[in-house]
C-alpha positions as CSV (number, residue, x, y, z in Angstrom):
1,M,9.8,16.6,-30.3
2,A,6.3,18.1,-29.6
3,E,4.9,14.6,-29.2
4,S,7.5,13.5,-26.7
5,L,6.9,16.7,-24.7
6,L,3.2,16.0,-24.8
7,R,3.8,12.5,-23.5
8,A,6.0,13.8,-20.7
9,F,3.3,16.3,-19.7
10,E,0.6,13.6,-19.7
11,E,2.8,11.5,-17.5
12,L,3.4,14.3,-15.1
13,I,-0.3,15.0,-14.9
14,R,-1.2,11.4,-14.3
15,K,1.5,11.0,-11.5
16,T,0.3,14.3,-10.0
17,F,-3.4,13.5,-9.9
18,V,-3.4,9.7,-9.4
19,T,-3.3,8.8,-5.7
20,I,-2.3,5.2,-5.0
21,T,-4.8,3.6,-2.8
22,A,-5.8,0.1,-1.8
23,V,-8.7,0.4,-4.2
24,S,-6.5,1.5,-7.2
25,V,-4.0,-1.4,-6.5
26,R,-6.9,-3.8,-6.3
27,L,-8.4,-2.7,-9.6
28,A,-5.0,-2.8,-11.2
29,L,-4.3,-6.3,-10.1
30,K,-7.8,-7.3,-11.3
31,K,-6.9,-5.8,-14.8
32,I,-3.6,-7.7,-14.8
33,A,-5.4,-10.9,-14.0
34,E,-7.8,-10.2,-16.9
35,I,-4.8,-9.6,-19.2
36,T,-3.0,-12.8,-18.1
37,C,-5.9,-15.2,-17.5
38,G,-8.6,-13.8,-19.7
39,I,-10.9,-13.2,-16.7
40,A,-10.7,-11.1,-13.6
41,P,-11.3,-12.6,-10.1
42,N,-14.3,-11.5,-8.2
43,V,-12.2,-10.6,-5.2
44,I,-8.7,-9.5,-4.5
45,Y,-8.1,-8.2,-1.0
46,V,-5.7,-5.3,-0.7
47,K,-4.8,-3.6,2.6
48,A,-2.7,-0.4,3.0
49,L,-0.2,-0.7,5.8
50,G,1.8,1.9,7.7
51,D,1.8,5.7,7.5
52,P,1.6,7.6,4.2
53,M,5.3,8.3,4.1
54,S,6.3,4.6,4.2
55,R,3.1,2.8,3.0
56,L,3.1,-0.8,2.0
57,Y,0.3,-2.6,0.3
58,A,-0.5,-6.3,1.0
59,A,-2.6,-8.1,-1.6
60,S,-4.2,-11.5,-1.2
61,I,-4.6,-13.0,-4.7
62,P,-6.8,-16.1,-5.3
63,W,-4.6,-19.1,-6.1
64,E,-6.2,-19.6,-9.5
65,Y,-4.7,-16.3,-10.7
66,R,-1.6,-16.0,-8.5
67,A,1.0,-17.7,-10.8
68,E,0.0,-15.6,-13.8
69,I,-0.1,-12.3,-11.9
70,H,3.2,-13.1,-10.2
71,A,4.8,-14.0,-13.6
72,Y,3.5,-10.8,-15.2
73,L,4.7,-8.6,-12.4
74,T,8.2,-10.3,-12.4
75,Q,8.5,-9.9,-16.2
76,H,7.1,-6.4,-16.7
77,L,8.0,-4.7,-13.5
78,S,10.8,-6.8,-12.0
79,I,8.8,-7.3,-8.8
80,A,9.8,-10.6,-7.3
81,I,7.1,-12.4,-5.3
82,Q,8.2,-14.5,-2.3
83,N,5.0,-15.9,-0.8
84,D,1.3,-16.1,-1.1
85,T,0.7,-12.5,0.0
86,L,2.0,-9.9,-2.4
87,I,3.7,-7.0,-0.5
88,L,4.3,-3.9,-2.5
89,T,6.1,-0.7,-1.6
90,A,4.3,2.5,-2.5
91,E,6.6,2.9,-5.6
92,Q,5.9,-0.7,-6.7
93,A,2.1,-0.2,-6.2
94,G,2.4,2.9,-8.3
95,A,4.1,1.0,-11.1
96,V,1.3,-1.7,-10.9
97,V,-1.3,0.9,-11.3
98,D,0.6,2.6,-14.1
99,V,0.9,-0.6,-16.1
100,A,-2.9,-1.2,-15.8
101,V,-3.7,2.4,-16.7
102,K,-1.4,2.2,-19.8
103,H,-3.1,-1.0,-20.9
104,L,-6.5,0.6,-20.6
105,Q,-5.3,3.6,-22.6
106,R,-4.0,1.3,-25.4
107,Q,-7.4,-0.5,-25.4
108,A,-9.2,2.9,-25.6
109,T,-7.2,4.0,-28.6
110,R,-8.0,0.8,-30.5
111,I,-11.7,1.3,-30.3
């Protein structure tokens, strides 16, 4: 009971203090590339589009990593990819960042 309460509290803190930005989405996509391909690309371009209330994130992923990242996002987050540019809503971008953060936390506890 106490452990689940602690996890819920940690989740609330992370959601409260983690602001989703183009940089955080870029770093999360690089981490997903590292998870799926064993190596992260040097460059992933991410641009925030629109006003903060209806923000979209457009990511240009190098072709060498695209299929693996798309498969990972489809499998783990049910985000369907339609074309070469990944378009994420603010909610989807938050989920991508959350997946990368959780992976990093799991890695940190193994050390």
